[in-house]
C-alpha positions as CSV (number, residue, x, y, z in Angstrom):
1,M,37.1,-20.2,-11.8
2,L,36.1,-17.4,-9.3
3,F,37.8,-14.1,-8.9
4,S,37.2,-11.6,-6.2
5,C,38.4,-8.0,-5.4
6,E,37.7,-5.1,-3.2
7,N,35.6,-2.5,-5.1
8,D,33.8,0.5,-3.7
9,T,31.4,0.5,-6.6
10,V,30.0,-2.9,-5.6
11,C,26.9,-3.0,-3.3
12,K,27.7,-5.6,-0.7
13,I,25.0,-6.9,1.6
14,D,25.2,-9.9,3.9
15,G,22.7,-11.2,6.5
16,N,22.2,-13.8,9.1
17,L,18.5,-14.5,9.9
18,S,16.9,-17.1,12.2
19,N,13.6,-18.9,11.6
20,I,14.0,-19.1,7.8
21,E,11.3,-21.3,6.3
22,D,12.3,-21.1,2.7
23,L,15.9,-20.9,1.5
24,T,15.1,-18.8,-1.5
25,L,15.5,-15.1,-1.2
26,Y,14.2,-12.8,-3.9
27,V,16.1,-9.5,-4.3
28,I,14.8,-6.4,-6.1
29,F,17.2,-3.6,-6.9
30,E,15.4,-0.3,-7.6
31,S,17.1,2.6,-9.4
32,A,15.8,5.8,-10.8
33,E,15.3,4.3,-14.2
34,S,15.2,0.6,-13.8
35,V,14.2,-2.4,-11.6
36,M,16.3,-5.6,-11.5
37,I,15.3,-8.8,-9.9
38,D,17.6,-11.6,-8.7
39,T,17.5,-14.6,-6.4
40,V,20.0,-15.8,-3.8
41,L,19.9,-18.7,-1.4
42,F,20.2,-18.8,2.4
43,N,22.6,-21.5,3.7
44,E,21.5,-23.9,6.4
45,K,22.5,-21.3,9.0
46,G,20.3,-18.6,7.6
47,Q,23.2,-16.7,6.1
48,F,23.3,-15.0,2.7
49,N,25.5,-12.6,0.6
50,V,24.6,-10.2,-2.2
51,F,26.9,-8.4,-4.5
52,H,25.6,-5.9,-7.0
53,E,27.1,-3.1,-9.1
54,H,26.4,0.1,-7.3
55,D,25.7,3.3,-9.2
56,D,24.5,6.7,-8.0
57,D,20.9,5.8,-9.1
58,L,20.6,2.7,-6.9
59,H,18.0,3.8,-4.4
60,V,16.7,0.7,-2.5
61,V,17.1,-3.0,-2.3
62,T,14.1,-5.1,-1.2
63,F,14.3,-8.7,0.0
64,Y,11.3,-11.1,-0.1
65,Y,11.5,-14.4,1.7
66,N,9.5,-17.2,3.4
67,D,7.7,-17.8,0.2
68,R,7.6,-14.0,-0.5
69,N,5.2,-13.5,2.5
70,L,7.7,-11.3,4.4
71,W,10.0,-8.6,3.2
72,F,12.4,-5.8,4.3
73,S,14.2,-3.0,2.5
74,V,17.9,-1.8,2.5
75,Y,19.0,1.7,1.5
76,P,22.6,1.2,0.2
77,E,25.3,3.8,0.3
78,Q,28.2,3.6,-2.1
79,G,31.3,2.1,-0.4
80,K,29.4,1.0,2.8
81,P,28.8,-2.7,3.2
82,V,25.4,-3.6,4.8
83,H,24.9,-6.2,7.5
84,I,21.5,-7.6,8.5
85,K,20.8,-9.6,11.6
86,G,17.7,-10.8,13.4
87,D,14.6,-13.0,13.5
88,A,13.1,-13.5,10.0
89,L,9.6,-13.6,11.5
90,Y,10.0,-10.0,12.6
91,P,11.1,-8.1,9.5
92,D,10.3,-4.7,11.1
93,L,12.8,-5.5,13.9
94,L,15.7,-6.6,11.8
95,Q,18.9,-4.6,12.6
96,I,20.3,-3.3,9.3
97,K,23.6,-1.6,9.7
98,G,25.7,0.1,7.1
99,G,25.0,3.5,5.6
100,R,23.4,6.6,7.1
101,I,19.8,5.7,6.4
102,N,20.1,2.1,7.5
103,D,21.8,3.1,10.8
104,K,19.2,5.7,11.6
105,L,16.3,3.4,10.8
106,S,17.9,0.8,13.1
107,Q,18.0,3.4,15.9
108,F,14.2,4.0,15.4
109,K,13.5,0.2,15.4
110,K,15.4,-0.2,18.6
111,K,13.4,2.5,20.3
112,A,10.1,1.2,18.9
113,A,11.0,-2.5,19.4
114,P,8.4,-3.3,22.1
115,I,5.5,-1.9,20.1
116,L,6.7,-3.4,16.8
117,K,7.0,-6.8,18.4
118,E,3.6,-6.7,20.0
119,L,2.1,-5.5,16.7
120,A,3.7,-8.3,14.7
121,D,2.7,-10.9,17.3
122,L,-0.9,-9.7,17.2
123,Q,-1.0,-9.9,13.4
124,H,0.7,-13.3,13.3
125,N,-1.7,-14.8,15.9
126,N,-4.9,-13.4,14.6
127,A,-5.8,-14.6,11.1
128,S,-9.2,-13.0,11.5
129,L,-9.3,-10.2,14.1
130,N,-12.2,-9.9,16.4
131,G,-13.5,-6.5,17.7
132,E,-11.1,-6.4,20.7
133,S,-8.0,-7.4,18.9
134,S,-8.9,-5.1,16.0
135,M,-9.0,-2.2,18.5
136,Q,-5.7,-3.3,20.0
137,L,-4.2,-3.4,16.5
138,S,-5.4,0.1,15.8
139,T,-4.0,1.3,19.1
140,L,-0.6,-0.2,18.4
141,K,-0.4,1.3,14.9
142,L,-1.2,4.7,16.4
143,E,1.6,4.2,19.0
144,V,4.1,3.3,16.2
145,R,3.1,6.4,14.2
146,K,3.5,8.6,17.3
147,T,7.0,7.1,17.9
148,A,7.8,7.7,14.2
149,E,6.6,11.3,14.3
150,D,8.7,11.9,17.4
151,F,11.8,10.5,15.6
152,I,11.0,12.7,12.5
153,S,10.7,15.9,14.6
154,K,14.1,15.2,16.2
155,N,15.8,14.2,12.9
156,P,14.5,16.6,10.3
157,K,17.7,16.5,8.3
158,E,17.8,12.7,8.0
159,A,16.7,10.9,4.9
160,A,15.6,8.1,7.3
161,S,12.8,10.4,8.4
162,A,11.5,10.5,4.8
163,V,11.5,6.7,4.8
164,L,9.4,6.6,8.0
165,I,6.9,9.1,6.5
166,S,6.5,6.8,3.5
167,Q,6.0,3.8,5.8
168,Y,3.5,5.3,8.3
169,F,2.0,8.5,6.9
170,T,1.0,8.1,3.3
171,H,-2.7,7.1,3.8
172,T,-4.7,8.9,1.1
173,E,-7.4,9.7,3.6
174,E,-4.9,11.8,5.7
175,I,-3.2,14.0,3.1
176,E,-3.2,17.1,5.4
177,Q,-1.4,15.2,8.1
178,T,1.1,13.8,5.6
179,E,1.8,17.3,4.3
180,A,2.3,18.6,7.8
181,I,4.8,15.9,8.7
182,L,6.6,16.2,5.4
183,S,6.9,19.9,6.0
184,M,8.8,19.1,9.2
185,L,11.8,17.9,7.1
186,S,14.7,20.3,6.5
187,P,14.8,22.1,3.1
188,E,18.2,20.3,2.6
189,L,16.2,17.2,1.8
190,N,14.0,18.8,-0.9
191,D,16.1,17.3,-3.7
192,H,16.2,13.8,-2.2
193,Y,14.4,11.3,-4.4
194,L,12.3,10.0,-1.4
195,V,11.0,13.5,-0.6
196,K,10.3,14.2,-4.2
197,N,8.3,11.0,-4.5
198,L,6.4,11.8,-1.3
199,W,5.3,15.2,-2.7
200,K,4.3,13.5,-5.9
201,E,2.2,11.0,-4.0
202,I,0.5,13.8,-2.1
203,E,-0.4,15.6,-5.3
204,K,-1.8,12.4,-6.8
205,A,-3.8,11.6,-3.6
206,K,-5.4,15.0,-3.9
207,T,-7.0,14.0,-7.2
208,T,-9.4,11.7,-5.2
209,Q,-10.2,13.9,-2.3
210,V,-13.7,15.0,-1.5
211,G,-14.4,18.0,-3.7
212,A,-12.1,17.0,-6.5
213,K,-13.2,16.3,-10.0
214,A,-13.3,12.5,-10.3
215,P,-10.5,11.1,-12.5
216,D,-11.6,10.0,-16.0
217,F,-11.7,6.3,-16.8
218,N,-12.7,4.0,-19.6
219,V,-13.4,0.3,-18.7
220,T,-15.3,-2.7,-20.0
221,N,-17.6,-4.8,-17.7
222,I,-17.8,-8.6,-17.6
223,Y,-20.6,-8.5,-20.2
224,G,-18.5,-6.5,-22.7
225,Q,-20.1,-3.1,-22.2
226,T,-17.9,-0.1,-22.1
227,F,-18.2,2.5,-19.3
228,A,-16.5,5.8,-19.0
229,S,-16.8,8.9,-16.8
230,D,-19.3,10.4,-19.2
231,S,-21.5,7.3,-19.1
232,F,-23.0,8.6,-15.9
233,V,-24.0,12.1,-17.1
234,N,-26.9,13.7,-15.2
235,K,-26.9,11.1,-12.4
236,H,-25.0,10.3,-9.3
237,Y,-22.9,7.1,-9.2
238,I,-20.9,5.0,-6.9
239,L,-17.5,3.4,-7.7
240,A,-17.2,0.5,-5.3
241,F,-13.8,-1.2,-5.1
242,T,-14.2,-4.8,-4.0
243,A,-13.0,-8.4,-4.2
244,L,-14.8,-11.7,-3.8
245,W,-12.3,-12.9,-1.1
246,C,-12.8,-9.8,1.0
247,D,-15.6,-10.4,3.6
248,L,-15.9,-6.7,4.5
249,C,-16.3,-5.9,0.8
250,Q,-19.5,-7.8,0.2
251,T,-22.2,-5.7,-1.3
252,E,-24.6,-6.3,1.7
253,V,-21.9,-5.3,4.2
254,M,-21.2,-2.1,2.3
255,M,-25.0,-1.4,2.2
256,L,-24.8,-1.5,-1.6
257,D,-27.8,-3.9,-1.8
258,D,-30.0,-1.5,0.1
259,I,-28.9,1.4,-2.1
260,A,-29.4,-0.5,-5.3
261,I,-32.9,-1.6,-4.3
262,K,-34.0,1.8,-3.0
263,Y,-32.8,4.0,-5.9
264,S,-33.4,3.8,-9.7
265,K,-30.3,3.5,-12.0
266,D,-31.7,6.5,-13.8
267,S,-30.8,8.6,-10.7
268,L,-28.0,6.6,-9.0
269,D,-25.9,4.0,-10.6
270,I,-23.3,1.6,-9.1
271,L,-20.1,0.3,-10.8
272,L,-18.3,-2.5,-8.9
273,I,-14.5,-2.7,-9.5
274,C,-13.5,-6.2,-8.6
275,L,-10.0,-7.5,-8.1
276,D,-10.9,-11.1,-9.0
277,D,-9.5,-12.2,-12.4
278,E,-12.0,-14.9,-13.4
279,P,-15.1,-13.4,-15.0
280,E,-16.8,-16.8,-15.2
281,T,-16.7,-17.2,-11.4
282,I,-18.1,-13.7,-11.0
283,R,-20.8,-14.3,-13.6
284,E,-21.9,-17.5,-11.6
285,L,-22.2,-15.5,-8.4
286,V,-24.0,-12.7,-10.2
287,C,-26.6,-15.1,-11.6
288,Q,-27.4,-16.1,-8.0
289,D,-28.1,-12.5,-7.0
290,S,-31.4,-10.8,-7.6
291,I,-29.6,-7.5,-8.2
292,Q,-28.0,-7.1,-11.7
293,W,-24.6,-5.7,-10.8
294,N,-22.5,-3.8,-13.2
295,I,-19.0,-5.3,-12.6
296,V,-15.5,-4.7,-14.0
297,A,-13.2,-7.6,-13.3
298,D,-9.4,-7.8,-13.5
299,S,-9.1,-10.3,-16.4
300,S,-7.7,-7.6,-18.6
301,G,-6.0,-5.6,-15.9
302,Q,-8.7,-2.9,-15.8
303,S,-9.4,-3.2,-12.1
304,I,-5.8,-2.7,-11.3
305,Q,-5.8,0.3,-13.5
306,M,-8.8,1.7,-11.7
307,F,-7.2,1.0,-8.3
308,E,-4.2,3.0,-9.4
309,I,-6.2,5.9,-10.8
310,Y,-8.3,6.2,-7.7
311,N,-5.5,5.7,-5.2
312,V,-7.1,2.6,-3.7
313,N,-4.6,0.7,-1.5
314,S,-7.1,-1.0,0.9
315,L,-10.5,-2.6,0.7
316,P,-13.4,-1.9,0.7
317,K,-13.5,1.6,-0.7
318,C,-16.4,3.5,-2.2
319,F,-16.6,6.9,-4.0
320,L,-19.8,8.7,-4.3
321,I,-19.8,11.1,-7.3
322,D,-22.4,13.7,-8.2
323,T,-24.0,14.7,-11.5
324,A,-21.2,17.1,-12.3
325,G,-18.5,14.5,-11.7
326,I,-17.4,15.8,-8.3
327,I,-16.4,13.4,-5.5
328,L,-18.8,13.8,-2.6
329,L,-17.6,10.9,-0.4
330,N,-14.5,8.7,-0.2
331,T,-15.3,6.0,2.4
332,M,-14.7,2.5,3.6
333,N,-17.8,2.5,5.7
334,G,-21.1,1.2,4.3
335,E,-23.3,2.9,6.9
336,E,-21.6,6.3,6.1
337,L,-22.2,5.6,2.4
338,K,-25.9,4.8,2.7
339,Q,-26.5,7.8,5.1
340,T,-24.8,10.2,2.7
341,V,-26.7,8.8,-0.3
342,D,-30.0,9.1,1.5
343,E,-29.3,12.7,2.4
344,I,-28.3,13.7,-1.1
345,M,-31.1,11.8,-2.9
346,K,-33.9,13.3,-0.8
């Protein structure tokens, strides 16, 4: 038996998407104190409906689909049904209507639609980007950021502007720019959870800026040896965040091989933080290498912990830390890393 009634405390979301490849839709409801996960099904026409108890703490609802490879977020407002329509292959172009934030974000998407579509097409059609397409990708991302910044400057009182800041301006390497754009928002938004979270992220990002004291850590490598911040007293060391499946992260690409061969471990040590979770596979590869690498794998969740502590959200990433534990360099560039090491170790 099924009963139904109108209730403003219920979060109602319905959608109609084309190009659905998998009928399963994963839904995550995020509140201030909890996260709930549910699944719903698309029908054969790409339609779906979601009903969820809405309370004041319900902040965002995120949908994952097409085997969880694509996703979009909805910002519900109590008493306002949300309607979603568009091509599932272009989640950034979906029109999401219902509630102030969703409506304003849809306005931004409409204005930025040509750039967002070209960006999505480039990413879809280039599994491995060459030099030209990589440059084009960077140009398009810059254009989207400029469009977002223009929207934010014209809508400083809108919470949607905070959403755009979180989407496009939270790179840990650009803290000053993030602060500057966040400061464009009206003081009326200071108590909004999105703005509070952004300021917290900025403060956290500052902990791994050049000149900051390197965050403390305590990890165990694949051989069972424990390493902490004070394990490298009186010598420089490099924390290199990597993964076996990342071509750009390979030690030779990041110039780590040259550095390891040139400098003694007594003066400069290297700790590899690897995202792969099979120590045996890593050991096999290490045995084939003439350099004895000091590697922390993710079999016990330690790599993920280090990624979190050091604000690493893209690979590769290397931190050069001096004898006093101060971060001298935060880089994704192997040439820059080697040049800086050579200058310091003269």
